[in-house]
N, C-alpha and C positions, 0 to 999 in steps of 0.2 A: 155347288151342284155336284151330282155324281159324275162318274166318268162319261164322257161323250160316247154315244154308241158308235161301233165300228162302221166304216163305209168303204166302198171300193177306192175312193180317192184320198183317204186319210191314212196316217201311219203313226205308230208309236215308236219313238226313237229311244234306244237303250244304249248308253255308252258303257264301255267296259264289258261288252257282251261276249267276250271271247273266253271267259272263265267265271267260276264262282257264282256269286249272287246274281250277276248280270245275266248269265245263261239262264238261270231259273226264273228271273223276272220276265225274260223274253218268252220262255216256255209258258209261263202263267198267262201272259197277255194273249199269246197265240191260242191257248185253250179257251179263252173267252171270246175268240173270234176276231181279234185285232190283227191287222197287218202290221208287221214289225220291220223297223230299220235297225239292223245290227251295226254298231259302230265300235271299232277298236283298231289297234295297230296291226294285229295279226289277221290278215284277210283269210288265210287258210283255215283258221279256227272258226271264223265267222261263216265261211261257206259250209263247213261241216255241220254247224248248228242249223243253218238255213235249210240244208237238205233234210234235216230231221223234222222241221216244223211243218205242220199241215195247214199252212196259211200263206198268204202272199208275204214274201220276205225279201228284203233288200239287204245287201252286205256292202258296207262302205268302209274302206280302210281310212282311218283318220287318227292322228296323234293329237289328243285333246290338249296336250301340253304345248302344242305349237299354235300360236295365234293365227298364223296364215292358214293352217289346215282347218282350224275351227271356223274361220271366216267364210270358208267355201262350203261348209257342210250343209247348211240349210238351202243354199242355192243348188247344190247337187241334188238334193231331195226334190226341190221344186222342178228341176229339169226332168225328173222322172214322172212328173205329173201328180205329185203327192203333196198333201198339206200335213203339217205336223200338228196332230191333235193331242198327243201325249209325249212328254219328254221325261226320261228317267236319267238323271245325272248320277250314274252309278260308278263310273270310272274312279278309281282311287288307288293311291300308293302310300307307303309309309316307311319311315326309318325306324329301326328298333335298336336300342342300345344307348349307351352314354353319348351325349353331345360331344364330349371330349374326343371320342373316337369316330365321330360321324363325318362323312364327306359333306363339304359345303354344297357341292353340286346336288347331292341327294336331298339335302334339307330343302334347298330351293325348289327342286323338282316336285316335291310333294305339295308345296304351296301352289305351284303352277297347275297341277292336276286337280287337287282337292279344293282349291279356293278360286283361282283365276278362271279355270274352265267352267266352274259352276256359275259364276257371275256372268261370264260371257254368254253361255248357251241359254241360261235362264232369261237374260235380258232379250236376246233375240227371239226366244219363244214367246215371251210375254207380249212383245210388241206385235207379233202376228196373231196371237190368240185373243187378246182383249178386244180388238175391233170386230172379231167374229163372234164374240161373247160365248166362246166355248174353248175348253182345253183343260189339261191337267198336267201338273209338274210334280215329280217325286224326286227329292234330293236325298241322297243316302248319307246319313251321318254315322254316329257310333255311340255306344254307351261310354266310350272313352272320352267323348266330348263334354261330359257333364261335370268333370273336375280335372284338375291337373293330373297328369299320368307320367310320373318318372319312369324312364325307360322308353317312352314313346312321346316325349314332350311336344315335339313339333307336330306329330300326327294328331294328338289329342287337341292341340290348339286349332288345327285346320278344321276338325270336326266340330269344335265349339263354334267356330265361325259359321259353318253350314247351318247349325241349329238356329243361331241368332238371325242370320240373313234370311233363311227361309220363313221364319216366323214373321219377320217384318214385311216380306213380300206378300205373304198370305194376307196380312192385315190390310195392306195397300189395295189388294185385288178383291176385297170383300164386295159382293154384289155385282161383279163383272161377268160372272159365268165361268170363271177360271178358278179351279181349285188347286191348292198347293199344299204339299205334305212333306214331312221329314220321316224317313225310316232310320231307326237307331238300333241296329243289331248289336248283340254282344258277340262273344266268340263264335266263329263259324269256320269250319274246315274248308279253306279255299287255298289258292296259290299265294295268298297275301304273305304268309309267314315265310314260305320258301323264297319268294322274290326279295323279301327284306333280309334274307340271310339268317333266319332263325330256325332252329330245330323244332319242328312242330311238337314232337313228343315231350321235350323239355318245357315248352310253352304250355302245352295242355296240362302237364302235371302240376303247374303252378296255380291253376285256376280250377275250381270245382267242376266236376263232370256235368253237373246239372245245368251249368250255364251254357254249355255248348249246344247249338241248334243246327239242324240240317239247313242247307242253303235254300231248299225248296220251301220250307216252312217260313223262312224269313221273307222270301219273295212273295209268297201268298199274302202275308201280313201287310206288306207294302202296297200291293195292288188293292187289297181290301181297304186300306186307309184312304186311297184315292176314291174308291167307289162309295165309301161312306162319308166322304168329305171331312175326314179327321185331320187335325193339324199335325199330330205326331204319333208315332207308334213305336213302342219298345217290345219287340216280339219275345214271348216267353215270360211267364210269371216270375221265375227265379231271377232273370235279368232285371226285371222291373223292381223287384224287392231289393236286390243288391245295390242297384243304382240309387234308389231312394235312401237306403241306409248309409251309403257312402256320402251322400249329400248332407246328411245330418251330423256326420262325424267332423269335429273341428279339424281344420287342415293341419294344424301343428301335430296332430295325432295320425291323421290319415296318410299324409305324404310320406313320413318315415316308414309306415307299414307297407305302402305300395313299393317303395324303393327296395325294402328288404325282400319283398315277394317276387319282384320281376326277374325272371331268369336271365334276361339279357344284361341286366345290371350286375347280377352275380357273376356272369361270364366276363364282363368287362372290368370288374373291380380288380385292381392290381393286388398281387399277393404281398402280404406284410411279413 
């Protein structure tokens, strides 16, 4: 079914709403008349966005990497008299560079945010939505999740999980009134690269300019996917074409190409 209509007692929960795509997904939902619940660790950023939006907005500080914090999120929303009609699992982090030089803690942290939190919050949402026979869930994947990606091996693997998991949940929920979709953006200029310790200019130079998309366009494509009950969306024709081409190239050819291209691997490669 399409997106459930907005109402005074329902809300759209957006995780990772303090920056990047999450901010623009919240804006897009607000433009369509939905009340939104902004979720992230940085409450000050959430309140800045809440003040901008012309709709009912809640700001809840929550670290989705923390199981205890996640466990109380839906209860906190219910205590405010709201029902979760839409869930957007947008929060995501990633390591960039060679695994040889990566922090074990950072590698595990991206699994907690990109995988564990998605399972946790999706399960909680589904178990509330299905009995009501209404709801929508958008999980944010990445074009990096369609094939191994040297230089971001762990990140790509977590996004591959998101794709597979979301497709399975969507099939399970067919006919329940709950729609589930995956948003798979290509390169987007957000805080992601800075947080991962990568120079955005060097990263941008390694990938064609035509692949880069504004966060607001990606956000609109994701919300449209829910509204149209689509299973998956790759925003932008260039990203769709490049992703499909990469899938057709034998891995024995593709992976060395990607290793040579990735600026973080060039950075981490020892001098000979």
